[in-house]
FIDO-833758 format. One line per 10 residues: their letters; for each residue z, y, x of N, C-alpha, C, O, CB. Coordinates in nm, 4 decimals. Glycine has a CB too. Layout:
a = Z,Y,X,Z,Y,X,Z,Y,X,Z,Y,X,Z,Y,X ~ ...
# end
This chain:
mtvrhistgs = -0.7129,0.4606,-2.4595,-0.6517,0.4439,-2.3090,-0.7387,0.5199,-2.2700,-0.8497,0.5427,-2.3182,-0.6403,0.3032,-2.2259 ~ -0.6646,0.5804,-2.1373,-0.7444,0.6318,-2.0758,-0.7386,0.5978,-1.9361,-0.6233,0.5730,-1.9009,-0.7389,0.7463,-2.1022 ~ -0.8363,0.5870,-1.8324,-0.8003,0.5315,-1.6977,-0.8536,0.6416,-1.6164,-0.9459,0.7169,-1.6474,-0.8637,0.3815,-1.6594 ~ -0.7800,0.6418,-1.5022,-0.8176,0.7523,-1.4280,-0.8139,0.6243,-1.2698,-0.7559,0.5220,-1.2334,-0.6837,0.9206,-1.4456 ~ -0.8978,0.7021,-1.2324,-0.9364,0.6538,-1.0840,-0.8763,0.7528,-0.9422,-0.9084,0.8711,-0.9305,-1.1163,0.6569,-1.0817 ~ -0.7931,0.6868,-0.8496,-0.7948,0.7860,-0.7372,-0.8393,0.7349,-0.5909,-0.8165,0.6239,-0.5429,-0.6537,0.8423,-0.7262 ~ -0.9026,0.8339,-0.5366,-0.9577,0.7881,-0.4237,-0.8864,0.7984,-0.3300,-0.7828,0.8434,-0.3789,-1.0594,0.8335,-0.3946 ~ -0.8615,0.7793,-0.1565,-0.7830,0.8157,-0.0657,-0.9194,0.8927,0.0430,-0.8908,0.9685,0.1357,-0.6824,0.6728,-0.0087 ~ -1.0410,0.8606,0.0131,-1.1286,0.9091,0.0590,-1.1993,0.7841,0.1891,-1.2971,0.7889,0.2637,-1.0701,1.0518,0.0984 ~ -1.1216,0.7098,0.1714,-1.1298,0.5887,0.2599,-1.2846,0.5440,0.2340,-1.3250,0.5289,0.1187,-1.0094,0.4631,0.2170
pfeekigysr = -1.3823,0.5204,0.3647,-1.5025,0.4847,0.3155,-1.5008,0.3122,0.3031,-1.5940,0.2334,0.3186,-1.6186,0.5485,0.4155 ~ -1.4011,0.2944,0.2794,-1.3782,0.1111,0.2656,-1.4138,0.1150,0.0798,-1.4934,0.0448,0.0173,-1.1473,0.0326,0.3207 ~ -1.3190,0.2269,0.0278,-1.3582,0.2350,-0.1006,-1.4887,0.2441,-0.1733,-1.5214,0.1828,-0.2750,-1.3067,0.3158,-0.1300 ~ -1.5654,0.3405,-0.0964,-1.7155,0.3132,-0.1337,-1.8158,0.2121,-0.1549,-1.8798,0.1744,-0.2530,-1.7651,0.3557,-0.0709 ~ -1.8074,0.1632,0.0278,-1.8522,0.0561,0.0697,-1.8398,-0.0344,-0.0232,-1.9376,-0.0711,-0.0883,-1.8043,0.0231,0.1751 ~ -1.6971,-0.0916,-0.0460,-1.6336,-0.1980,-0.1291,-1.6705,-0.1782,-0.2371,-1.7736,-0.2446,-0.2483,-1.5009,-0.2113,-0.1334 ~ -1.6470,-0.1161,-0.3468,-1.6432,-0.0704,-0.4376,-1.4963,-0.0937,-0.5275,-1.4942,-0.1776,-0.6176,-1.7567,-0.1076,-0.4802 ~ -1.3895,-0.0213,-0.4980,-1.3187,0.0158,-0.5651,-1.1988,0.1448,-0.5352,-1.2127,0.2339,-0.4513,-1.2864,-0.0920,-0.5920 ~ -1.1053,0.1307,-0.6083,-1.0024,0.2805,-0.6250,-0.9061,0.2234,-0.5093,-0.8868,0.1060,-0.4778,-0.9006,0.3176,-0.8153 ~ -0.8496,0.3451,-0.4538,-0.7214,0.3419,-0.4204,-0.5960,0.2825,-0.5225,-0.5034,0.2137,-0.4796,-0.7028,0.4728,-0.3883
avvadgwafv = -0.6059,0.3074,-0.6104,-0.5091,0.3380,-0.7519,-0.6208,0.3642,-0.8417,-0.7222,0.4335,-0.8330,-0.3882,0.4840,-0.7490 ~ -0.5522,0.2584,-0.9649,-0.6005,0.3177,-1.0837,-0.4942,0.3034,-1.1756,-0.4272,0.2001,-1.1800,-0.7270,0.2596,-1.1343 ~ -0.4676,0.4342,-1.2749,-0.3742,0.4762,-1.3322,-0.4363,0.4288,-1.4915,-0.5567,0.4308,-1.5167,-0.3424,0.6329,-1.2892 ~ -0.3183,0.3820,-1.6022,-0.3248,0.3458,-1.7113,-0.2159,0.2807,-1.7338,-0.1337,0.2153,-1.6697,-0.4239,0.2905,-1.7356 ~ -0.2445,0.3316,-1.8975,-0.1116,0.3153,-1.9984,0.0396,0.3050,-1.9627,0.1297,0.2315,-2.0034,-0.1274,0.1952,-2.0687 ~ 0.0339,0.4058,-1.8716,0.1769,0.4133,-1.8021,0.1973,0.3426,-1.6782,0.3160,0.3332,-1.6470,0.2811,0.3608,-1.8894 ~ 0.1078,0.2859,-1.5922,0.0973,0.2197,-1.4876,0.0377,0.2689,-1.3812,-0.0679,0.3253,-1.4101,0.0525,0.1258,-1.5116 ~ 0.0665,0.2696,-1.2594,-0.0663,0.2637,-1.1553,-0.0197,0.1520,-1.0906,0.0934,0.1087,-1.0684,-0.1014,0.3991,-1.0431 ~ -0.1760,0.0991,-1.0547,-0.1980,-0.0329,-0.9608,-0.2825,0.0599,-0.8610,-0.3702,0.1463,-0.8630,-0.2923,-0.1915,-1.0382 ~ -0.1825,-0.0284,-0.7523,-0.2481,0.0839,-0.6175,-0.3004,-0.0370,-0.5438,-0.2342,-0.1407,-0.5387,-0.1139,0.2002,-0.5004
agttgydyat = -0.4013,-0.0264,-0.4951,-0.4993,-0.1639,-0.4506,-0.4385,-0.1826,-0.2662,-0.3824,-0.0905,-0.2068,-0.7306,-0.1109,-0.4657 ~ -0.4649,-0.3102,-0.2088,-0.4101,-0.3466,-0.1098,-0.4057,-0.2244,-0.0054,-0.5022,-0.1480,-0.0071,-0.4741,-0.4641,-0.0702 ~ -0.3167,-0.2036,0.0718,-0.3509,-0.0827,0.1575,-0.3147,-0.1170,0.2992,-0.2084,-0.1737,0.3249,-0.2728,0.0509,0.1108 ~ -0.4202,-0.0764,0.4107,-0.3639,-0.1006,0.5148,-0.3465,-0.0231,0.6055,-0.4200,0.0739,0.5867,-0.4012,-0.1754,0.5529 ~ -0.2708,-0.0091,0.7226,-0.1936,0.0776,0.8150,-0.2867,0.2091,0.8867,-0.2375,0.3019,0.9508,-0.1340,-0.0265,0.9350 ~ -0.4646,0.1847,0.8504,-0.5197,0.2737,0.9140,-0.4751,0.4614,0.8865,-0.4266,0.5068,0.7829,-0.6590,0.2304,0.8816 ~ -0.5027,0.5240,0.9863,-0.4800,0.6721,0.9504,-0.6052,0.7187,0.9071,-0.6945,0.7260,0.9916,-0.4271,0.7629,1.0676 ~ -0.6365,0.7631,0.7505,-0.7880,0.7571,0.7253,-0.8001,0.9364,0.7930,-0.9159,0.9624,0.7604,-0.8437,0.7182,0.5156 ~ -0.7706,1.0064,0.8321,-0.7658,1.1372,0.8722,-0.8406,1.1142,1.0226,-0.9211,1.2009,1.0567,-0.6025,1.2021,0.8700 ~ -0.8167,1.0022,1.1114,-0.8752,0.9821,1.2144,-0.9738,0.8415,1.2295,-1.0494,0.8176,1.3237,-0.7725,0.9926,1.3011
mtmpedvtdq = -0.9455,0.7397,1.0849,-0.9530,0.6311,1.0884,-0.9357,0.5150,1.2367,-1.0121,0.4374,1.2940,-1.0582,0.6390,1.0261 ~ -0.7942,0.5566,1.2541,-0.7788,0.4980,1.3651,-0.6813,0.3760,1.3169,-0.6241,0.3917,1.2091,-0.7274,0.5980,1.4765 ~ -0.6628,0.2765,1.3774,-0.5682,0.2261,1.3449,-0.4481,0.1509,1.4490,-0.4817,0.0537,1.5166,-0.6242,0.1581,1.2639 ~ -0.2973,0.2083,1.4554,-0.1961,0.1932,1.5574,-0.1674,0.0359,1.5449,-0.1510,-0.0295,1.4419,-0.0595,0.2942,1.5319 ~ -0.1660,-0.0041,1.6708,-0.1126,-0.1266,1.7660,0.0002,-0.2167,1.6791,-0.0227,-0.3341,1.6501,-0.0312,-0.0578,1.9195 ~ 0.0712,-0.1775,1.6575,0.2473,-0.1966,1.6462,0.2010,-0.2201,1.4826,0.1026,-0.1638,1.4347,0.3889,-0.0238,1.6989 ~ 0.2752,-0.2983,1.4179,0.2928,-0.3672,1.2812,0.3836,-0.2633,1.2371,0.3416,-0.2091,1.1350,0.3542,-0.5302,1.2745 ~ 0.5059,-0.2119,1.2839,0.5537,-0.1555,1.1992,0.4966,0.0299,1.1956,0.5351,0.1111,1.1115,0.7020,-0.1944,1.2236 ~ 0.4119,0.0555,1.2949,0.3585,0.1799,1.2429,0.2548,0.1741,1.1441,0.2300,0.2669,1.0671,0.3108,0.2544,1.3438 ~ 0.1901,0.0563,1.1469,0.0737,-0.0068,1.0449,0.1985,-0.0022,0.8916,0.1519,0.0577,0.7948,-0.0008,-0.2231,1.1127
crnalatigr = 0.2764,-0.0336,0.8814,0.3232,-0.0648,0.7341,0.3860,0.0955,0.7076,0.3903,0.1346,0.5910,0.4582,-0.2158,0.7199 ~ 0.4422,0.2020,0.8369,0.4529,0.3048,0.8010,0.3529,0.4017,0.7526,0.3749,0.4564,0.6445,0.5043,0.3348,0.8727 ~ 0.2483,0.4294,0.8170,0.1042,0.4553,0.7536,0.0390,0.3919,0.5943,-0.0279,0.4551,0.5124,0.0103,0.3944,0.8668 ~ 0.0844,0.2498,0.5868,0.0146,0.2068,0.4540,0.1173,0.2544,0.3336,0.0865,0.2566,0.2145,-0.0135,0.0282,0.4500 ~ 0.2471,0.2927,0.3891,0.3221,0.3083,0.2801,0.3013,0.4691,0.2366,0.2754,0.5202,0.1277,0.4741,0.2624,0.3137 ~ 0.3317,0.5455,0.4143,0.2767,0.6943,0.2909,0.1298,0.6869,0.2372,0.1052,0.7571,0.1391,0.2729,0.8713,0.3795 ~ 0.0300,0.6108,0.2892,-0.0996,0.6287,0.2148,-0.1010,0.5561,0.0559,-0.1969,0.5746,-0.0191,-0.2205,0.5587,0.3135 ~ -0.0128,0.4935,0.0260,0.0784,0.4745,-0.1065,0.1115,0.5269,-0.1844,0.0865,0.5317,-0.3048,0.1615,0.4513,-0.1082 ~ 0.2163,0.6049,-0.0749,0.3297,0.7292,-0.1346,0.2560,0.8195,-0.1982,0.2927,0.8596,-0.3086,0.4193,0.8186,-0.0211 ~ 0.1544,0.8606,-0.1462,0.0521,0.9949,-0.1872,-0.0296,0.9757,-0.2916,-0.0535,1.0634,-0.3747,-0.0480,1.0389,-0.0787
aleeagsgld = -0.0895,0.8302,-0.2940,-0.1683,0.7863,-0.4326,-0.0443,0.8083,-0.5482,-0.0456,0.8884,-0.6417,-0.2328,0.5962,-0.4272 ~ 0.0309,0.7403,-0.5227,0.1556,0.7412,-0.6186,0.1500,0.8883,-0.6845,0.1528,0.9096,-0.8057,0.3114,0.7132,-0.5305 ~ 0.1432,0.9680,-0.6019,0.2068,1.1158,-0.6156,0.1048,1.1544,-0.7348,0.1249,1.1812,-0.8532,0.1984,1.2311,-0.4567 ~ -0.0316,1.1453,-0.6442,-0.1282,1.1971,-0.7659,-0.1659,1.1028,-0.8450,-0.2793,1.1180,-0.8904,-0.2535,1.2598,-0.7277 ~ -0.1057,1.0035,-0.8797,-0.0545,0.9254,-1.0041,0.0501,0.9963,-1.1216,0.0576,0.9715,-1.2420,0.0230,0.8018,-0.9425 ~ 0.1140,1.0773,-1.0526,0.2217,1.1511,-1.1541,0.3244,1.0246,-1.1278,0.4003,1.0086,-1.2233,0.1640,1.1843,-1.3495 ~ 0.3428,0.9353,-1.0245,0.4705,0.8585,-0.9844,0.5241,0.8740,-0.8778,0.5466,0.9889,-0.8400,0.4628,0.7399,-0.9837 ~ 0.5557,0.7776,-0.8085,0.6019,0.7621,-0.6651,0.6682,0.6725,-0.6236,0.7208,0.6077,-0.7141,0.6634,0.8459,-0.6242 ~ 0.6983,0.6257,-0.4850,0.7735,0.4920,-0.4216,0.9040,0.4551,-0.5222,0.9355,0.3397,-0.5514,0.8376,0.5283,-0.2459 ~ 0.9587,0.5510,-0.5595,1.0914,0.4911,-0.6664,1.0514,0.4344,-0.8124,1.1286,0.3939,-0.8994,1.2039,0.6255,-0.7059
hvvrvtyilp = 0.9207,0.4416,-0.8159,0.8758,0.3898,-0.9665,0.8133,0.3042,-0.9556,0.7604,0.2552,-1.0554,0.8057,0.4643,-1.0545 ~ 0.7957,0.2565,-0.8425,0.7594,0.1100,-0.7731,0.8183,-0.0324,-0.8368,0.9397,-0.0525,-0.8394,0.8188,0.1141,-0.6187 ~ 0.7104,-0.1422,-0.8946,0.8197,-0.2191,-1.0075,0.7886,-0.3662,-0.9389,0.8676,-0.4575,-0.9629,0.7710,-0.2064,-1.2165 ~ 0.6636,-0.3924,-0.8458,0.6202,-0.4961,-0.7822,0.5501,-0.4598,-0.6565,0.4656,-0.3707,-0.6484,0.5441,-0.5688,-0.8655 ~ 0.5878,-0.5290,-0.5667,0.5172,-0.4870,-0.4348,0.4711,-0.6216,-0.3725,0.5513,-0.7140,-0.3857,0.6208,-0.4001,-0.3269 ~ 0.3418,-0.6514,-0.2992,0.3062,-0.7282,-0.2440,0.2686,-0.7094,-0.0689,0.1866,-0.6240,-0.0352,0.2219,-0.7578,-0.3280 ~ 0.3365,-0.7964,0.0334,0.3310,-0.8202,0.1603,0.2013,-0.9053,0.1966,0.2128,-1.0138,0.1395,0.4559,-0.8825,0.1976 ~ 0.0767,-0.8990,0.2723,0.0286,-0.9818,0.2877,0.0232,-0.9470,0.4931,0.0207,-0.8303,0.5322,-0.0981,-0.9906,0.1731 ~ 0.0225,-1.0333,0.5674,0.0701,-1.0515,0.6904,-0.0390,-1.1591,0.7306,-0.0583,-1.2678,0.6761,0.2290,-1.0929,0.6971 ~ -0.1081,-1.1022,0.8420,-0.1673,-1.2673,0.8978,-0.0714,-1.3347,1.0179,-0.0868,-1.4486,1.0620,-0.3463,-1.2520,0.9800
dkadwpacwp = -0.0030,-1.2706,1.0465,0.1459,-1.3108,1.1462,0.2820,-1.3116,1.0876,0.3450,-1.2061,1.0946,0.1711,-1.2033,1.2656 ~ 0.3420,-1.4233,1.0259,0.4384,-1.3965,0.9504,0.5694,-1.3625,1.0202,0.6793,-1.3207,0.9839,0.4482,-1.4965,0.8684 ~ 0.5107,-1.3986,1.1387,0.6402,-1.3681,1.2853,0.6567,-1.1998,1.2566,0.7719,-1.1585,1.2437,0.5561,-1.4061,1.5081 ~ 0.5709,-1.1257,1.2488,0.5598,-0.9558,1.2535,0.6483,-0.9137,1.1220,0.6857,-0.7970,1.1109,0.3742,-0.8880,1.2370 ~ 0.6790,-1.0059,1.0285,0.6918,-0.9755,0.8997,0.8705,-0.8931,0.9044,0.8883,-0.7919,0.8365,0.6653,-1.1373,0.7987 ~ 0.9944,-0.9554,0.9954,1.0699,-0.8818,1.0042,1.1108,-0.7614,1.0464,1.2143,-0.7097,1.0042,1.1026,-0.9215,1.0219 ~ 1.0226,-0.6989,1.1453,0.9783,-0.5727,1.2364,0.9413,-0.5019,1.1022,0.9670,-0.3873,1.1391,0.8369,-0.5936,1.3695 ~ 0.9127,-0.4920,1.0138,0.8857,-0.4196,0.8725,0.9744,-0.3907,0.7922,0.9763,-0.2919,0.7187,0.8124,-0.4798,0.7937 ~ 1.0819,-0.5043,0.8039,1.1978,-0.4826,0.7229,1.2370,-0.3433,0.7231,1.2326,-0.3015,0.6074,1.3082,-0.5642,0.7660 ~ 1.2694,-0.2641,0.7958,1.3814,-0.1600,0.7923,1.2715,-0.0240,0.7716,1.3103,0.0928,0.7743,1.4947,-0.1586,0.9570
vtsaafarar = 1.1161,-0.0692,0.7490,1.0798,0.0588,0.7099,1.0442,0.0220,0.5240,1.0558,0.1181,0.4479,0.9314,0.1202,0.8226 ~ 1.0123,-0.0852,0.4771,1.0453,-0.1405,0.3476,1.1376,-0.1100,0.2873,1.1426,-0.0518,0.1790,1.0567,-0.2465,0.3423 ~ 1.2523,-0.1619,0.3789,1.3903,-0.1318,0.2901,1.4087,0.0176,0.2548,1.4369,0.0542,0.1407,1.5299,-0.1766,0.3757 ~ 1.3887,0.1135,0.3734,1.4190,0.2603,0.3472,1.3236,0.2979,0.2309,1.3751,0.3442,0.1291,1.3941,0.3585,0.4836 ~ 1.1451,0.2772,0.2387,1.0867,0.3153,0.1519,1.1368,0.2558,0.0204,1.1235,0.3513,-0.0560,0.9672,0.2990,0.1828 ~ 1.1931,0.1416,-0.0608,1.2036,0.0984,-0.1689,1.3468,0.1027,-0.2067,1.4035,0.0743,-0.3122,1.1444,-0.0162,-0.1736 ~ 1.3960,0.1515,-0.0768,1.5791,0.1748,-0.1184,1.6503,0.1854,-0.2616,1.7445,0.1247,-0.3125,1.6277,0.3177,-0.0630 ~ 1.5522,0.3044,-0.3118,1.5847,0.3124,-0.5055,1.5324,0.2406,-0.5502,1.6095,0.1761,-0.6212,1.5484,0.4232,-0.6025 ~ 1.3835,0.1848,-0.5580,1.3014,0.1336,-0.6528,1.3607,-0.0196,-0.6443,1.3791,-0.0722,-0.7541,1.1355,0.1586,-0.6201 ~ 1.3936,-0.0992,-0.5267,1.4261,-0.2349,-0.5096,1.3207,-0.3006,-0.5862,1.3637,-0.3430,-0.6935,1.5687,-0.2725,-0.5542
paatmiqagl = 1.1913,-0.3238,-0.5653,1.1171,-0.3774,-0.6591,1.0685,-0.5862,-0.6325,1.0857,-0.6586,-0.5345,0.9787,-0.2570,-0.6517 ~ 1.0254,-0.6068,-0.7300,1.0150,-0.7658,-0.7337,0.9048,-0.7596,-0.6587,0.7989,-0.7055,-0.6903,0.9994,-0.8525,-0.8787 ~ 0.9478,-0.8545,-0.4888,0.8497,-0.8474,-0.3857,0.8177,-0.9826,-0.3659,0.8840,-1.0841,-0.3871,0.8934,-0.7782,-0.2593 ~ 0.6996,-0.9657,-0.3196,0.6316,-1.1228,-0.2207,0.5768,-1.1077,-0.1287,0.4706,-1.0454,-0.1289,0.5296,-1.2155,-0.2704 ~ 0.6451,-1.1739,0.0133,0.4859,-1.1830,0.1398,0.4387,-1.3094,0.1412,0.5026,-1.4141,0.1305,0.5141,-1.1534,0.3255 ~ 0.3092,-1.2911,0.1567,0.2207,-1.3550,0.1786,0.1432,-1.3606,0.3293,0.0977,-1.2581,0.3801,0.1569,-1.3206,0.0837 ~ 0.1334,-1.5057,0.4000,0.0828,-1.4998,0.5175,-0.0370,-1.5318,0.4929,-0.0387,-1.6469,0.4495,0.1398,-1.5684,0.6110 ~ -0.2106,-1.4556,0.5033,-0.2888,-1.4655,0.5612,-0.4473,-1.3710,0.6326,-0.4777,-1.2595,0.6750,-0.2836,-1.5431,0.5033 ~ -0.4867,-1.4573,0.6167,-0.5935,-1.3448,0.7175,-0.6376,-1.2177,0.6492,-0.6403,-1.2185,0.5262,-0.7497,-1.4180,0.7616 ~ -0.6692,-1.1187,0.7085,-0.7324,-0.9815,0.6961,-0.8471,-0.9453,0.6947,-0.9177,-1.0434,0.7182,-0.7049,-0.9153,0.7683
qepemkieie = -0.9036,-0.8602,0.6803,-1.0132,-0.8090,0.6413,-1.1033,-0.7899,0.8141,-1.2192,-0.8089,0.8509,-0.9709,-0.6594,0.5405 ~ -0.9640,-0.7390,0.8892,-1.0181,-0.6578,1.0287,-0.9357,-0.7409,1.1375,-0.8223,-0.7687,1.0986,-0.9742,-0.4654,1.0362 ~ -0.9595,-0.7747,1.2320,-0.8460,-0.8185,1.3476,-0.7363,-0.7793,1.3304,-0.6375,-0.8368,1.2846,-0.8629,-0.7792,1.4766 ~ -0.7562,-0.6396,1.3815,-0.6672,-0.5442,1.4118,-0.5723,-0.5090,1.3244,-0.4780,-0.4416,1.3659,-0.7227,-0.4470,1.4417 ~ -0.5779,-0.5427,1.2047,-0.5059,-0.5091,1.0431,-0.3882,-0.6258,1.0843,-0.4146,-0.7443,1.1046,-0.6303,-0.5550,0.8570 ~ -0.2512,-0.5643,1.0920,-0.1157,-0.6545,1.0667,-0.0695,-0.6571,0.9332,-0.0247,-0.7670,0.9005,0.0062,-0.6058,1.1469 ~ -0.0667,-0.5739,0.8503,-0.0300,-0.5807,0.7718,-0.1067,-0.5205,0.6071,-0.1511,-0.4065,0.6201,0.0665,-0.5468,0.8262 ~ -0.1212,-0.5649,0.4996,-0.1938,-0.5441,0.3847,-0.0626,-0.5111,0.2638,0.0218,-0.5981,0.2421,-0.2986,-0.6891,0.3550 ~ -0.0603,-0.4246,0.2172,0.0800,-0.3769,0.1025,-0.0091,-0.3166,-0.0091,-0.0773,-0.2144,-0.0014,0.2171,-0.2316,0.1718 ~ 0.0092,-0.4238,-0.1435,-0.0047,-0.3548,-0.2784,0.0908,-0.2869,-0.3545,0.2011,-0.3027,-0.3022,-0.0415,-0.4335,-0.3578
vtarvp = 0.0975,-0.2051,-0.4747,0.1858,-0.2194,-0.5843,0.1285,-0.1846,-0.6897,0.0119,-0.1484,-0.7052,0.2981,-0.1555,-0.5765 ~ 0.2583,-0.2017,-0.8059,0.2466,-0.1531,-0.9410,0.3531,-0.0532,-0.9185,0.4263,-0.0639,-0.8201,0.2674,-0.2619,-1.0669 ~ 0.3667,0.0448,-1.0048,0.4557,0.1613,-1.0470,0.4551,0.1720,-1.1912,0.3645,0.1223,-1.2581,0.4114,0.2966,-0.9871 ~ 0.5463,0.2311,-1.2385,0.5538,0.2761,-1.3425,0.5082,0.4428,-1.3313,0.5280,0.5001,-1.2242,0.6865,0.2388,-1.3885 ~ 0.4378,0.5279,-1.4629,0.4421,0.5779,-1.4426,0.5067,0.6871,-1.5659,0.4601,0.6881,-1.6798,0.3608,0.5580,-1.3805 ~ 0.6472,0.7980,-1.5119,0.7095,0.8321,-1.6048,0.6922,0.9169,-1.6882,0.7750,0.9330,-1.7779,0.7836,0.8453,-1.5783
# end
């Protein structure tokens, strides 16, 4: 089995010791991804903007893996404040309109106080 590691160039990947995605045996596993704009290393204040950024980063990693958001079979959303979750629904609904993956939302603290959402996915590589 061939295993391929995908990086976004985020400084966190090297500091913490993980890959943005790992591709193995027809699957792409994308690490928990927050709303940073990795080009500028800035974090928007709004949870919906963070959600959009996270999904864009995930989408790019999946494309590099030979997959895409339409092939996601499982998604986990982690939010420190569950009251922020409904604001993300239009963004997640649009992103996964075709895939309609199995999904879970968990309320938990995140690594940095400015982080309002973290998203991880598993996708098939067609």
